[in-house]
C-alpha positions as a Markdown table, in Angstrom:
| # | Residue | x | y | z |
|---|---|---|---|---|
| 1 | Met | 206.3 | 181.0 | 243.4 |
| 2 | Ile | 207.3 | 183.8 | 245.8 |
| 3 | Gly | 210.8 | 182.4 | 246.8 |
| 4 | Asp | 212.6 | 179.7 | 248.7 |
| 5 | Tyr | 212.4 | 179.6 | 252.4 |
| 6 | Gly | 213.5 | 177.4 | 255.2 |
| 7 | Phe | 212.6 | 177.4 | 258.8 |
| 8 | His | 214.6 | 176.3 | 262.0 |
| 9 | Ala | 211.5 | 174.3 | 263.2 |
| 10 | Pro | 208.4 | 172.9 | 261.4 |
| 11 | Leu | 205.6 | 175.4 | 261.1 |
| 12 | Ala | 202.6 | 174.8 | 263.4 |
| 13 | Glu | 199.0 | 175.9 | 263.0 |
| 14 | Gly | 198.6 | 179.6 | 264.4 |
| 15 | Asp | 202.3 | 180.5 | 263.7 |
| 16 | Leu | 202.8 | 184.0 | 262.1 |
| 17 | Leu | 204.2 | 183.7 | 258.7 |
| 18 | Leu | 204.8 | 187.2 | 257.3 |
| 19 | Phe | 205.8 | 188.1 | 253.6 |
| 20 | Gly | 206.5 | 191.8 | 253.8 |
| 21 | Asp | 206.4 | 194.5 | 251.0 |
| 22 | Met | 204.1 | 192.2 | 248.8 |
| 23 | Ala | 202.1 | 195.0 | 247.4 |
| 24 | Ile | 199.5 | 193.7 | 244.9 |
| 25 | Tyr | 200.5 | 190.0 | 245.4 |
| 26 | Thr | 198.8 | 190.1 | 248.9 |
| 27 | Thr | 195.3 | 189.9 | 247.0 |
| 28 | Cys | 196.2 | 187.9 | 244.1 |
| 29 | Lys | 194.1 | 184.8 | 245.1 |
| 30 | Asn | 190.9 | 186.3 | 244.0 |
| 31 | Asn | 188.6 | 183.2 | 243.2 |
| 32 | Thr | 186.7 | 180.5 | 245.0 |
| 33 | Phe | 187.7 | 177.7 | 242.8 |
| 34 | Asn | 186.7 | 174.2 | 244.2 |
| 35 | Gly | 185.0 | 176.1 | 247.1 |
| 36 | Met | 188.1 | 177.4 | 248.6 |
| 37 | Pro | 187.3 | 180.6 | 250.4 |
| 38 | Leu | 188.9 | 183.9 | 249.8 |
| 39 | Pro | 191.5 | 184.7 | 252.6 |
| 40 | Gly | 190.7 | 187.4 | 255.1 |
| 41 | Ile | 192.8 | 190.6 | 254.6 |
| 42 | Phe | 194.8 | 191.6 | 257.7 |
| 43 | Val | 197.3 | 194.4 | 258.7 |
| 44 | Leu | 199.9 | 194.0 | 261.3 |
| 45 | Arg | 200.3 | 197.2 | 263.1 |
| 46 | Glu | 203.5 | 198.7 | 264.3 |
| 47 | Asp | 202.7 | 197.9 | 268.0 |
| 48 | Gly | 202.2 | 194.2 | 267.2 |
| 49 | Arg | 198.5 | 194.3 | 267.0 |
| 50 | Thr | 196.7 | 192.3 | 264.1 |
| 51 | Glu | 193.6 | 193.9 | 262.6 |
| 52 | Cys | 191.2 | 192.3 | 260.3 |
| 53 | Leu | 190.3 | 194.7 | 257.4 |
| 54 | Lys | 188.1 | 192.3 | 255.5 |
| 55 | Glu | 186.8 | 188.8 | 255.8 |
| 56 | Phe | 184.8 | 187.2 | 253.0 |
| 57 | Gly | 181.7 | 184.9 | 253.2 |
| 58 | Tyr | 179.0 | 183.2 | 251.4 |
| 59 | Gly | 177.5 | 186.6 | 250.4 |
| 60 | Asp | 180.8 | 187.6 | 248.7 |
| 61 | Phe | 180.7 | 184.3 | 246.9 |
| 62 | Lys | 177.1 | 184.7 | 245.8 |
| 63 | Gly | 177.7 | 188.2 | 244.7 |
| 64 | Arg | 180.3 | 187.1 | 242.2 |
| 65 | Leu | 178.0 | 184.8 | 240.5 |
| 66 | Gly | 176.0 | 187.5 | 238.7 |
| 67 | Arg | 172.5 | 187.2 | 237.9 |
């Protein structure tokens, strides 16, 4: 649990939900249990741009299986 939060209106798909200063917790979901893909890693720049640093695909999943 990160914390208790409330919102003035219900969240909708596409809304920006930002948890700042999370350090290592931003990449703590590091498995694909039940087929859930790993989330992409993005950075929100000071000028408001969002940049994708890494997206994960099937190749990443397959690479974790070992030989």
